[in-house]
C-alpha positions as CSV (number, residue, x, y, z in Angstrom):
1,M,114.8,144.7,93.7
2,G,112.2,146.2,91.5
3,L,108.6,145.3,91.1
4,M,109.3,142.4,88.7
5,G,111.9,140.9,91.0
6,D,109.5,140.9,94.0
7,R,106.7,139.4,91.9
8,T,109.0,136.6,90.7
9,L,110.1,135.8,94.3
10,Y,106.5,135.8,95.4
11,Q,105.5,133.4,92.6
12,I,108.4,131.1,93.4
13,G,107.4,131.1,97.1
14,V,103.7,130.3,96.3
15,C,104.7,127.5,93.9
16,T,107.1,126.1,96.5
17,L,104.5,126.1,99.3
18,L,101.9,124.6,96.9
19,G,104.4,121.9,95.9
20,I,105.1,121.1,99.5
21,A,101.4,120.8,100.4
22,L,100.7,118.6,97.4
23,S,103.7,116.4,98.0
24,G,102.1,115.2,101.2
25,V,99.1,114.0,99.3
26,A,101.2,112.4,96.6
27,A,103.5,110.7,99.2
28,N,100.6,108.9,100.8
29,P,98.1,108.1,98.0
30,G,97.4,104.8,99.7
31,Q,95.7,106.4,102.6
32,A,92.9,107.8,100.5
33,V,92.5,104.5,98.7
34,E,92.5,102.6,102.0
35,A,89.9,105.0,103.4
36,D,87.7,104.6,100.3
37,A,88.1,100.8,100.4
38,L,87.3,100.7,104.2
39,Q,84.2,102.8,103.7
40,K,83.1,100.5,100.9
41,L,83.7,97.5,103.1
42,V,81.7,98.8,106.0
43,R,78.9,100.2,103.8
44,D,78.5,97.3,101.3
45,R,80.0,94.4,103.5
46,S,82.0,93.7,100.3
47,C,85.2,94.9,98.9
48,V,86.3,92.4,96.2
49,G,89.8,93.0,95.0
50,C,90.4,96.1,97.0
51,D,93.6,97.2,98.7
52,L,93.4,97.4,102.5
53,S,97.1,96.6,103.0
54,G,98.4,97.9,106.4
55,A,94.9,98.7,107.7
56,D,94.0,98.5,111.4
57,L,90.8,96.4,111.6
58,R,91.2,95.3,115.2
59,R,87.9,94.1,116.8
60,Y,85.8,94.8,113.7
61,D,82.7,92.8,113.0
62,L,83.3,91.6,109.5
63,A,81.3,88.4,109.7
64,G,80.1,87.3,106.3
65,V,81.9,90.0,104.3
66,N,83.3,89.4,100.8
67,L,87.0,90.3,100.5
68,S,87.9,87.8,97.8
69,G,91.0,88.8,95.8
70,A,91.8,91.7,98.2
71,D,95.2,92.8,99.3
72,L,95.1,92.3,103.1
73,S,98.8,92.1,103.6
74,D,100.1,93.5,106.9
75,V,96.5,94.1,108.2
76,N,95.8,94.0,111.9
77,F,92.8,91.7,112.4
78,F,93.3,91.2,116.2
79,Q,90.0,89.8,117.7
80,T,88.2,90.5,114.5
81,D,85.1,88.5,113.6
82,L,85.6,87.2,110.1
83,S,83.3,84.2,110.5
84,G,81.7,83.1,107.2
85,A,83.7,85.7,105.3
86,D,85.0,85.1,101.8
87,L,88.7,85.6,101.8
88,S,89.5,83.4,98.8
89,R,92.6,84.4,96.7
90,T,93.5,87.1,99.2
91,D,97.0,88.3,100.1
92,L,97.2,87.9,103.9
93,S,101.0,87.9,104.1
94,Y,102.3,89.5,107.3
95,A,98.7,89.9,108.6
96,Y,98.1,89.7,112.3
97,L,95.1,87.4,113.0
98,G,95.6,86.9,116.7
99,E,92.4,85.7,118.4
100,A,90.5,86.3,115.2
101,N,87.3,84.3,114.5
102,L,87.4,82.7,111.0
103,T,85.0,79.9,111.7
104,D,83.3,78.7,108.4
105,A,85.3,81.3,106.4
106,I,86.3,80.6,102.8
107,I,90.1,81.2,102.5
108,N,90.8,79.1,99.4
109,S,94.0,79.8,97.5
110,A,95.1,82.5,99.9
111,D,98.6,83.6,100.8
112,L,99.2,83.5,104.6
113,N,103.0,83.7,104.5
114,R,104.4,85.1,107.7
115,A,101.0,85.7,109.1
116,N,100.6,85.5,112.9
117,L,97.9,83.0,113.7
118,T,98.1,82.9,117.5
119,R,94.8,81.6,118.9
120,T,93.1,82.0,115.6
121,D,89.9,79.9,115.1
122,F,89.6,78.3,111.7
123,T,86.9,75.8,112.8
124,G,85.0,74.6,109.8
125,A,86.9,76.9,107.4
126,S,87.8,76.0,103.9
127,L,91.5,76.6,103.2
128,L,91.9,74.6,100.0
129,N,95.3,75.2,98.3
130,T,96.2,77.9,100.7
131,V,99.9,78.7,101.2
132,F,100.9,79.3,104.8
133,G,104.7,79.8,104.1
134,T,106.4,80.6,107.4
135,A,103.2,81.6,109.3
136,Y,103.3,81.3,113.1
137,M,100.8,79.2,114.8
138,E,100.2,78.9,118.6
139,E,97.0,77.4,120.0
140,T,95.4,77.7,116.5
141,L,92.2,75.8,115.8
142,F,91.6,73.9,112.5
143,I,88.8,71.7,113.9
144,Q,86.8,70.2,110.9
145,A,88.6,72.6,108.5
146,L,89.2,71.7,104.9
147,L,92.9,71.8,104.2
148,T,93.1,69.8,100.9
149,G,96.2,70.9,99.0
150,A,97.3,73.4,101.7
151,D,101.0,74.0,102.0
152,M,102.1,74.2,105.6
153,G,105.5,72.7,105.0
154,D,107.4,75.7,106.5
155,V,104.9,76.8,109.2
156,I,106.3,77.5,112.6
157,F,104.0,75.5,115.0
158,T,103.9,75.9,118.7
159,S,100.5,74.1,118.9
160,A,97.5,73.6,116.7
161,D,94.4,71.4,116.9
162,F,93.6,69.5,113.6
163,S,90.7,67.4,115.1
164,D,88.6,66.0,112.3
165,A,90.3,68.3,109.7
166,V,90.5,67.1,106.1
167,L,94.2,67.0,105.4
168,C,94.0,65.2,102.0
169,G,96.7,66.6,99.8
170,A,98.2,68.8,102.5
171,L,101.8,69.3,103.3
172,L,102.7,69.8,106.9
173,P,106.1,70.1,108.6
174,Y,105.5,66.8,110.4
175,G,103.8,64.9,107.6
176,D,103.2,64.8,103.9
177,Y,99.5,64.1,103.3
178,R,99.6,64.8,99.6
179,Y,99.2,61.1,98.8
180,Q,97.0,60.1,101.7
181,C,93.6,60.8,100.2
182,L,90.8,58.4,100.7
183,E,88.8,57.6,97.7
């Protein structure tokens, strides 16, 4: 080949390599967004409406953070301290909340469908109008929790403690409390 043929092949090779390198960035744009959202959460203790889906937040101290409206689907919160956190209107579907501390957290109007709530502590938490879908509960604590309007009709219960919980307007697999409110 002549000089022009070699140059064309070189340009095609460089463009191909550049395309391959950039395709890795384009294929995983969520990783950069997740890293930015995670930095914001740690720095500001707030990440309203952010996307942390699929993040590994095991054993983080997130007490008192504001994550309202965030996409927390498929997040691993194993043994994470979320006490007093604002998780209202969040998507927690498929999240793993095993042994997480959510005491006094605000989780109103959240989606907990298919979440794993094994030994999760919701003592004193507000879960108004929260949808649990087919969440799994084993040794889950709802002591003094506010569950008004919560939909637990399809939850898979092994065991849970609802001592002194407010169930007015809630739907549970073993009882319909939607019309059992005290005036």
